[in-house]
N, C-alpha and C positions, 0 to 999 in steps of 0.2 A: 450665302450658301452655308449650311451647317456642317460642320466636320465631325465625324464621329471619333471617339477615342480609340486608339490603336487596339485594345482589347474587345472592341464590341465586335459582334458578328455581323455579317452583311445584312441579314434580314432586319435587324433592329436599326442599322444605318439607313436603310430604305425607309422604314417607318418613320425615323426621326426627321429625314428629309422631307416627309410628306406632310410634317407637322404634328403627328401624333406621337404620344408617348411610347417608348419601345414596350413591347410586351414581356412581362416577367414570366420567366417559365415556372411552373409549379414544381415544388420538390417532388422527386420520384418517391415512390412507395418506399423504396429501399433506403433512401436518404432519410425519411421520416422515421422508419424503424431505427436506423443508427442513430439518429437524434435522440429518440426515446431510450434507446439503451444506453447511450452515454450518459444522459440525465439520471436515469435509474442507478446506474453504477456509482455515480457521483454522490446520489443520496445514501445509497448503502454505504459507500465510503465515510461519509460524515457521520452516519448513524454508529458505525463501528468505532470511529474516533470518539465520538461522545460518550461511549460506554466508559472509556478511561479504566482506571484501575480501582476496583471496589475497595474503600476504606478498610473493610474487614479483612482483606487480604494483606494488610500491612501491620506491623507493630505500632504502638502508640508513639506518635512522633516521627514515624518513618514516612519518607515520600519518595515515589518514583515517578517521574513524568512520562510522557509518551514516548519521548525519544529513547529514554532509559529502558522502557518496556521493550521497544523494537530491538534495541541492542542485545537485551536479554534473550529475545525470541530468536535472533540470528545466532548467538552463541549455542543456544539449544539446538537449533537445526544443523549446526556444523558438526554436532555430535562428539566433539572432542575439544582439545586446546586449539586456540586461534590466535594467531598474531594481530596485534593492534591494526597494522597495515591492511590485513585481510578483512578484518571486521569492517573497517572504514570502507574498503572496496565493496563488500556485500551489502552496506547499507547505502552505497552510493553518496557518501559525504566526506568532507574534508577530514583529513587526518587530525588537525587540531581540534575539530568540533568533536569527534569521536573520542579523542583523548580526554577531553573535559567529561564527556558523559560517563566513560569508563571510570574515572577517577572518582566520580559521585557514587557510582555503583560499588566500587571497591570500598570506598569509605563507609558505605551503608552495610558492608558485608554481604552484599548479593553477588559479587563477582569476586573470584580469586585471580590474583595476579602473580605468577611464577616466572622465574628467570628461564629462559629458553636454553636448554643444556647444549644446543647446537650453536647458539650465537648469544654470548653474553651481553651484547647490547640490546637484545630484543626480549620482550616478555610475552608469555603465553597466557591467555585468558580462558577461564572456565567459569560456569555457573557455580556458585557455592551452594552448599546445601540449602542454606536460606534462600538463595535466589531460585533455586529449583522449587522450594515450597511456595514462594510468592508468584512465580510463573505459573504453577500448576493451580493456585487459588484463583487467579486472573482468568485462566482459560476456563476454569470451571463456572465461574461467575458469568463469563460471556456465552458459554454453552446453555446456561439456564435461561438467559435472556432469549437466545436464539430458539430453544426449546419452546418458551412461552408463546413467542412470536409465531412459531410455526405449528402450534398445537391444533389448529384447525386445518392444516394441510393433510392430504392423504400420504401414506408412506410412498405411493408412487411419485406423487409430486415432489416430496422431498428428495427422493433418490434422483428424479430428473433435474432437479436444480443442482445438486451436488455434482452430477456428471457434467451438466452443461457449464457449470462454473469452472470446474476443473479443466475441461476441455478449452474454455475461453483463456484462463491462465496460462495453460501450456502453449497455445497458439500465440497469445501476446508476448510470451517470453521468446519464443522461437523468432517472432517477427522483430523484436526489437534487438535481437542479438545479431540479425543480418547486417 
C-alpha cells in the first residue's frame, strides 16, 4: 500500500494508489502573468544596474561604485542633511557598510560630512556640489539610454508605463511596510 505524503491532496493520493502518476495542475493564467512580470522586472533591474555610472560623469581617476551611487541617490531624495544611521536605514544596509561607503564618498569630495549641531557625536551628510554634478550627469546619461530605448514607443505607451510602474512601486512599498 502506497502512503501519500501529508501535503498531497486526496485526488492525487487516489491516483497514486491506483498506480498512475499524480496529475500536475497547470499553472493558472494569473500565475503565468506573475511569473512573466517577475522575470521582466528582474531583467529591467539587471539592465538598470548594468548602466552603471558613465565615465564621462566622473573626473579623471574618480570612481563611484553602484553602492556609492545609491547612497548619493538616497541623500538627494532626503532633500537635506541626513544622519549616517538614517541613511543606513533607508538603504536597508548595516551601519558599518554604509559608513565605509560614505567615507569613500567624502574622500572623493562627493558628500559633505558636518557635525550635527544637536549631537556632537553624530554627523550630518549632504551631497556636495561635486556630488550633485555627478548625480545629475548620471541621471542624464540614464535618461538618454531610456529615451533611446523608448523612442519607438508612442507617448501614450510611455505614459502608461510610467503610470503602471509608479503604481506598482507604491503598492509594493505599501505591501512590504505591513
